[in-house]
C-alpha positions as CSV (number, residue, x, y, z in Angstrom):
1,M,87.9,118.4,109.5
2,A,89.3,119.6,112.8
3,A,89.4,118.0,116.2
4,P,88.5,120.2,119.2
5,G,91.2,121.2,121.5
6,R,94.9,121.6,120.9
7,T,96.0,120.2,117.5
8,S,99.7,120.9,117.7
9,I,102.4,120.6,120.2
10,Y,103.3,124.2,119.5
11,Q,100.7,126.5,121.0
12,S,101.5,129.4,118.6
13,E,100.5,127.4,115.5
14,V,97.1,127.9,114.1
15,M,95.2,125.3,112.2
16,S,92.9,126.6,109.5
17,V,89.7,124.8,108.4
18,S,88.2,125.3,105.0
19,N,85.8,123.7,102.5
20,L,87.4,121.6,99.8
21,H,86.3,122.0,96.2
22,R,84.3,119.1,94.8
23,E,86.9,118.3,92.1
24,I,89.6,117.7,94.8
25,L,87.4,115.1,96.5
26,T,86.6,113.2,93.3
27,P,89.5,111.0,92.3
28,K,90.3,111.1,88.6
29,A,90.8,107.9,86.7
30,K,94.3,107.1,85.8
31,R,94.8,105.5,82.5
32,G,97.3,102.9,81.5
33,R,98.6,102.4,85.0
34,M,95.9,100.3,86.6
35,Q,96.4,96.5,86.7
36,A,93.8,93.9,87.6
37,R,95.2,91.9,90.5
38,P,93.6,88.6,91.5
39,T,91.9,88.5,94.8
40,L,92.5,85.8,97.4
41,S,89.2,84.2,98.1
42,L,87.6,80.9,99.1
43,L,84.4,80.2,97.3
44,D,81.8,77.4,97.4
45,E,83.6,75.8,94.4
46,D,86.6,75.4,96.8
47,K,84.7,72.9,98.8
48,A,84.6,70.4,95.9
49,G,86.1,67.1,96.9
50,T,85.1,67.5,100.6
51,H,82.3,65.7,102.3
52,Q,79.9,68.4,103.6
53,P,78.8,69.2,106.2
54,H,81.8,68.5,108.4
55,D,83.7,69.8,111.4
56,D,87.1,68.3,110.5
57,A,90.4,70.0,111.3
58,L,92.6,71.2,108.5
59,V,95.3,68.5,108.3
60,V,97.8,68.5,105.5
61,T,100.9,66.9,104.1
62,I,103.7,69.4,103.8
63,Q,107.4,69.5,103.1
64,I,109.4,70.2,106.3
65,G,113.2,70.1,106.3
66,G,113.2,68.4,102.9
67,Y,110.8,65.6,103.9
68,D,107.1,65.1,103.1
69,V,105.4,65.1,106.5
70,K,101.9,63.8,107.0
71,R,99.3,64.7,109.6
72,V,100.3,68.4,110.1
73,L,97.6,70.4,111.7
74,V,97.1,74.0,110.4
75,D,95.7,75.9,113.4
76,Q,95.1,79.6,113.0
77,G,94.1,79.7,116.6
78,S,97.6,78.7,117.8
79,G,100.4,81.2,118.2
80,A,103.4,78.8,118.0
81,E,104.6,76.1,115.6
82,I,104.9,72.8,117.5
83,M,106.8,69.6,116.6
84,Y,106.0,66.3,118.4
85,P,108.4,63.5,119.2
86,N,107.7,61.3,116.2
87,L,108.6,64.0,113.7
88,Y,111.6,65.2,115.9
89,K,113.0,61.7,115.8
90,G,112.0,61.0,112.1
91,L,113.8,64.2,110.9
92,G,117.0,63.1,112.8
93,V,117.1,66.3,114.8
94,K,119.6,65.9,117.6
95,P,119.5,67.6,121.0
96,E,122.5,69.7,120.1
97,D,120.5,71.1,117.1
98,L,118.0,72.6,119.5
99,D,118.1,76.1,120.8
100,S,116.8,76.7,124.3
101,Y,113.2,77.7,124.7
102,N,112.1,78.6,128.2
103,S,108.6,80.1,127.9
104,P,105.9,77.9,129.4
105,L,103.6,76.1,127.0
106,V,100.1,74.8,127.7
107,G,98.7,72.0,125.7
108,F,95.1,71.5,124.4
109,D,94.4,69.6,127.7
110,R,95.4,72.8,129.6
111,K,98.4,71.0,131.2
112,M,102.0,72.3,131.0
113,V,104.0,70.7,128.2
114,V,107.6,69.4,128.6
115,L,109.8,71.4,126.2
116,K,112.9,70.0,124.6
117,G,113.9,73.2,122.8
118,M,113.4,75.0,119.5
119,V,114.6,74.3,116.0
120,K,114.4,76.3,112.8
121,L,113.5,74.3,109.7
122,P,112.4,75.3,106.2
123,I,108.9,74.6,105.1
124,Q,108.3,74.4,101.3
125,M,105.0,74.9,99.6
126,G,105.2,75.0,95.8
127,S,108.1,77.4,95.0
128,R,107.8,79.2,98.3
129,V,110.1,78.4,101.3
130,V,109.7,79.8,104.7
131,E,111.9,79.2,107.7
132,V,109.9,78.3,110.8
133,N,110.8,78.1,114.5
134,F,109.3,74.9,115.8
135,I,109.0,74.4,119.6
136,V,109.9,70.7,120.1
137,V,107.7,69.2,122.9
138,E,107.6,65.9,124.7
139,A,103.9,65.2,124.5
140,Y,101.5,62.8,122.7
141,S,99.5,64.2,119.8
142,P,97.7,62.5,116.9
143,Y,99.5,65.2,114.7
144,T,103.2,65.3,113.8
145,A,103.3,69.1,114.0
146,I,101.2,72.2,114.3
147,L,101.6,75.1,111.9
148,A,100.1,78.3,113.4
149,R,99.6,82.0,112.8
150,P,103.3,83.0,112.4
151,W,103.7,80.6,109.5
152,L,100.4,81.6,107.9
153,H,101.4,85.3,108.2
154,A,104.9,84.6,106.7
155,M,103.2,82.9,103.8
156,K,100.6,85.7,103.4
157,A,98.1,82.8,103.4
158,A,94.5,82.3,104.3
159,S,93.3,79.1,105.7
160,S,89.8,77.6,105.9
161,T,88.6,74.6,107.8
162,L,85.3,74.7,106.0
163,H,87.1,74.5,102.6
164,L,90.0,72.4,104.0
165,K,92.5,74.6,102.1
166,V,95.3,77.0,102.6
167,K,95.7,79.6,99.8
168,Y,98.7,81.7,99.3
169,P,100.1,84.1,96.7
170,S,102.7,82.9,94.3
171,G,103.8,85.5,91.8
172,E,100.8,86.8,90.0
173,Q,98.5,84.0,91.0
174,F,97.4,81.9,94.0
175,E,98.3,78.4,94.9
176,E,96.6,76.1,97.4
177,L,97.4,73.4,99.8
178,V,94.5,70.9,100.2
179,G,93.8,69.2,103.5
180,S,92.8,65.6,104.0
181,Q,89.6,64.6,105.7
182,A,90.9,61.1,106.1
183,M,93.9,62.3,108.0
184,A,91.7,64.6,110.1
185,R,89.7,61.7,111.6
């Protein structure tokens, strides 16, 4: 295939176009080197244990900074990990542990949120540990923290509010974090 117009930054170069032979276009099967890899998927069976239909948020218990933390919202629509005052105080994070964070932040109610700073903490799921930068805010929330897209991407995870699960690769298989409908209400 060729695109009309100049195809090179050097005007003296010529691009040739020719028909490819059929055997070049047909990939040949490689033997002995192909491995079946599991596919990350969320199926109807993954809804087992949930009350359907529902519109509950994905709320989990997860290990943050070495502590089991309840009422953590997994929100793939958010772009920043957030920590609320109860968790900040409960983990014993001190003001001197915070790095400055000066970007404005808008809450769910579309109001500016008072920022205390940012702290990096490990989150552990199964055998996986990911360091997360939490923005510490001074605001009310029914949640203790919000985990967002940066964490999901670092985990190479897929989340589903319908299934109330987060699935992520761990070695040659997938593990899952199951949300709680009781905590979501």
